[in-house]
C-alpha positions in Angstrom: 66.4 92.5 83.5 64.9 90.4 86.2 68.1 90.1 88.2 70.6 92.8 88.9 73.8 92.6 86.8 77.0 92.8 88.7 78.7 95.9 87.5 82.0 96.5 89.4 83.3 100.0 89.4 86.7 101.0 90.8 87.5 104.4 92.3 91.0 105.7 91.5 92.7 108.7 92.9 95.5 109.9 95.2 95.0 110.9 98.8 92.4 113.5 99.5 90.9 113.5 96.0 87.3 113.0 97.0 86.5 109.3 96.5 84.7 108.5 99.8 82.7 111.7 99.7 81.4 110.9 96.3 80.3 107.4 97.2 78.4 108.6 100.3 76.8 111.5 98.3 75.8 109.1 95.5 74.1 106.8 98.1 72.1 109.8 99.4 71.1 111.0 96.0 69.8 107.6 94.9 67.2 108.0 97.7 66.5 111.7 96.9 66.7 111.5 93.1 65.2 114.5 91.4 66.2 113.8 87.8 63.8 111.7 85.7 66.7 109.9 83.9 68.8 109.3 87.0 69.5 106.1 88.8 67.6 105.3 92.0 68.0 102.7 94.7 66.7 99.2 93.9 66.4 97.9 97.4 69.0 97.8 100.2 72.3 96.0 99.7 73.1 93.3 102.2 76.4 94.9 103.2 75.9 98.5 104.6 78.3 98.1 107.6 80.8 100.6 106.3 78.6 102.9 104.3 75.8 103.6 106.7 77.8 105.4 109.4 79.5 107.6 106.8 76.0 108.4 105.4 74.9 109.6 108.8 78.0 111.8 109.1 77.3 113.3 105.7 73.7 114.1 106.7 75.0 115.9 109.8 77.3 118.0 107.6 80.5 116.5 109.1 83.8 116.0 107.4 84.2 112.3 106.5 87.3 110.4 107.6 89.8 109.2 105.0 90.0 105.5 104.1 92.5 103.7 106.3 95.2 102.1 104.2 95.9 99.5 106.9 92.4 98.0 106.5 91.0 96.1 103.6 89.3 98.3 101.1 85.6 98.7 102.1 83.3 97.3 99.5 80.3 99.6 99.0 77.4 97.7 97.6 74.7 99.7 95.9 71.6 98.2 94.2 70.4 100.6 91.5 67.9 100.8 88.7 67.4 103.1 85.7 63.6 103.6 85.5 63.5 104.9 81.9 65.1 101.7 80.5 64.3 99.2 83.2 68.0 98.4 83.5 69.1 97.2 87.0 72.6 97.0 88.3 74.4 95.8 91.4 77.2 98.3 91.8 80.2 97.0 93.7 82.5 99.9 94.5 85.6 99.3 96.5 87.0 102.4 98.2 90.8 101.9 98.1 92.9 104.4 100.1 94.7 107.0 98.1 97.9 106.0 99.7 97.7 102.6 98.0 98.0 104.3 94.6 100.8 106.5 95.8 102.7 103.5 97.1 102.3 101.6 93.8 104.4 104.2 92.1 107.3 103.4 94.5 106.8 99.7 95.2 105.5 98.6 91.7 103.1 96.2 93.3 99.3 96.0 94.0 97.3 93.6 96.2 96.2 90.6 94.2 92.5 91.3 94.9 92.8 94.8 93.3 94.4 93.3 90.2 91.5 90.9 89.9 88.9 93.7 90.3 90.6 95.8 87.7 90.4 92.9 85.2 86.6 92.5 85.9 85.7 96.2 86.3 82.9 97.7 84.2 84.5 101.1 84.6 86.7 103.5 86.6 86.1 106.8 88.3 89.4 108.7 88.4 89.3 111.5 91.0 91.3 114.7 90.8 90.9 117.5 93.4 90.6 120.9 91.9 92.9 122.4 94.5 95.7 119.9 93.8 98.6 120.9 91.6 99.2 118.3 88.9 102.9 119.1 88.4 104.3 118.8 91.9 102.8 117.4 95.1 104.5 120.0 97.3 103.0 123.1 95.8 99.3 124.0 95.4 97.8 126.5 92.9 97.9 129.9 94.6 94.5 130.8 93.1 93.0 128.2 95.4 94.9 128.9 98.5 93.4 131.0 101.3 96.0 133.3 102.7 96.3 135.4 105.8 98.1 138.7 105.0 99.1 139.0 108.7 100.5 135.5 108.9 104.3 135.0 108.7 105.5 133.2 105.5 106.0 129.5 106.0 109.4 128.3 106.8 111.2 126.6 104.0 114.0 124.1 104.0 115.9 122.1 101.4 115.1 118.4 101.2 116.5 115.6 99.1 114.1 114.6 96.3 112.6 111.2 96.7 110.4 109.0 94.4 107.4 109.6 96.6 107.6 113.3 95.7 106.9 112.8 91.9 104.2 114.9 90.3 100.6 113.8 90.8 99.9 113.4 87.1 103.0 111.4 86.6 101.8 108.9 89.2 98.4 108.7 87.7 99.7 108.2 84.2 101.8 105.4 85.5 98.8 103.9 87.3 96.7 104.0 84.1 99.5 102.3 82.2 99.5 99.5 84.7 95.7 99.2 84.3 96.2 99.0 80.5 98.6 96.1 80.9 96.3 94.2 83.2 93.4 94.8 80.8 95.4 94.3 77.6 93.1 91.8 76.0 89.9 93.4 77.0 87.6 96.1 75.5 88.6 99.8 76.0 88.4 100.8 79.6 85.8 103.5 80.4 87.1 106.2 82.7 85.0 108.9 84.2 87.4 111.7 85.2 86.0 113.4 88.3 87.2 116.9 89.1 86.1 117.2 92.8 85.2 120.3 94.8 83.9 121.9 91.6 82.0 124.5 93.7 85.4 126.0 94.4 85.9 126.5 90.7 82.4 127.9 90.3 83.1 130.6 92.8 86.1 132.1 91.1 84.5 134.5 88.6 84.0 136.9 91.6 87.8 137.4 91.7 87.9 139.3 88.4 88.3 138.7 84.7 92.0 138.0 84.7 91.7 135.2 87.2 88.5 133.7 85.8 90.1 133.4 82.4 92.9 131.4 84.0 90.4 128.9 85.5 88.2 127.3 82.8 84.6 126.7 84.0 84.2 123.7 81.7 85.5 120.5 83.3 87.1 119.2 80.1 88.9 122.5 79.5 89.9 122.6 83.2 91.3 119.1 82.9 93.3 119.7 79.7 94.7 123.0 81.0 95.6 121.9 84.6 96.4 118.3 84.0 98.0 118.4 80.5 100.1 115.2 80.7 97.3 113.1 82.0 94.8 114.7 79.5 97.1 114.0 76.6 97.8 110.4 77.7 94.0 109.7 77.8 93.3 111.5 74.6 96.0 109.5 72.7 94.6 106.1 73.8 91.5 105.8 71.6 91.8 102.0 71.2 92.3 101.3 74.9 90.5 104.1 76.7 87.2 106.0 76.5 87.0 108.9 78.9 84.6 111.7 79.9 85.2 114.6 82.3 82.8 115.7 85.0 83.0 118.4 87.7 81.6 117.2 91.0 80.6 118.8 94.2 79.5 116.1 96.6 78.0 118.1 99.5 80.7 117.0 101.9 81.2 118.2 105.5 81.7 121.8 106.4 84.8 122.9 108.3 83.1 125.7 110.3 79.9 125.8 112.3 78.3 128.2 109.8 79.1 125.9 106.9 77.7 122.9 108.7 74.5 124.9 109.4 74.2 125.9 105.8 74.5 122.3 104.6 72.1 120.9 107.1 69.5 123.6 106.4 69.1 122.4 102.8 65.8 120.5 102.8 66.1 118.7 99.5 69.3 116.6 100.0 70.1 116.3 96.3 70.6 120.1 96.2 73.7 119.7 98.4 75.5 118.2 95.4 76.3 119.2 91.8 77.5 117.5 88.6 78.8 119.6 85.8 79.1 117.9 82.4 80.0 120.5 79.8 77.1 122.9 79.7 74.9 120.4 81.6 74.4 121.0 85.3 72.3 118.9 87.6 72.1 117.4 91.1 72.4 113.9 89.8 75.5 112.2 91.1 74.5 109.1 89.2 75.3 110.8 85.8 78.9 109.5 85.7 77.7 106.0 86.7 75.2 106.1 83.9 77.9 107.1 81.4 80.1 104.2 82.6 77.2 101.8 82.2 76.3 103.1 78.7 73.0 104.6 80.0 73.7 108.2 79.3 72.4 109.9 76.2 75.2 112.3 75.2 72.7 114.9 74.1 70.8 114.8 77.4 
C-alpha cells in the first residue's frame, strides 16, 4: 500500500480499566519493537500534542493521569506499518473517559461524534482491569486486595441503591448492545478483550495451590470465569461479534520509589510490557492491533 489506510479503533472500558496506559505503552513499543512480526512506527503523526507528554511520563515511570471527561476525547494518531506484509495503517484511536461509558448506562445517550466513530470503526479494544469485580462495583475480589492486618476494618453504612451502582459487566453488556444497534447493517464487529494489569495475575501462583486454581492463568479462561455474563454475551453473538482475549501489562507507572526505579532501570523498553495470548507470551503490544486488522496468524 502506497498510502496509509485509515483504520479507526475505539477503546472501550469503564473508569480505571487501563485504556490510556495501553495507548502510551503501544506508542513506545512501536519504536522499540523486538518482534519480527510486530507493527512499527511509519513516521510521526501530525497530532502528538496529547500523546507526547504522556509518553514522557511513562518513560519516567510515573502514574499516568486519567482522561478528563470534561474535555473532548483526545485523538491519538499513530502511523504504523507491518514489515512482513508491507501493510501500512493510520491508526486513529480516541481515548474516551471511562466515566462516559458509565454515564451512558444512566442517561442512555452518547455524543454524536462517538456514534459516528463507532459506525466507521475497524475494531474495538474492550478493557477490563483484573482487580475489578465484574458483579458489583462496590466490592473487589479479596484475592487482589492488599490488606494490613493491623488496620481497623473499614466503616460500613447502608446506602440506597442507584442505577450508577449496577454491576460492571451489566454496564458493558448494555454498551455492546448499543454498539450492535449502531452497527446493525455492518460486518461483525471485531473486539479485542484486554485484561489489564496481567502481571498481577501472573504473580499469584506464589500464594499456594488453592488460590492459583481459583485464578486461571489463561486470559480466555480468566475472562469466562470472572466475567461470565459478558463472556457468554460475546460467545453467543457469532454473526455480529468476533472477539479474542488478551492479557496485557503495559509497563505503567510505579506507586513507590522502588517500583519507579525498577521500571526505569529496564534498558530495553519493550521489556516493561507483556502481552499474553493463550500460551503465547511476548512484549509486542501491537499483537491485539494486528488481530483487529487481520494481520495476526492465529498459529503464531
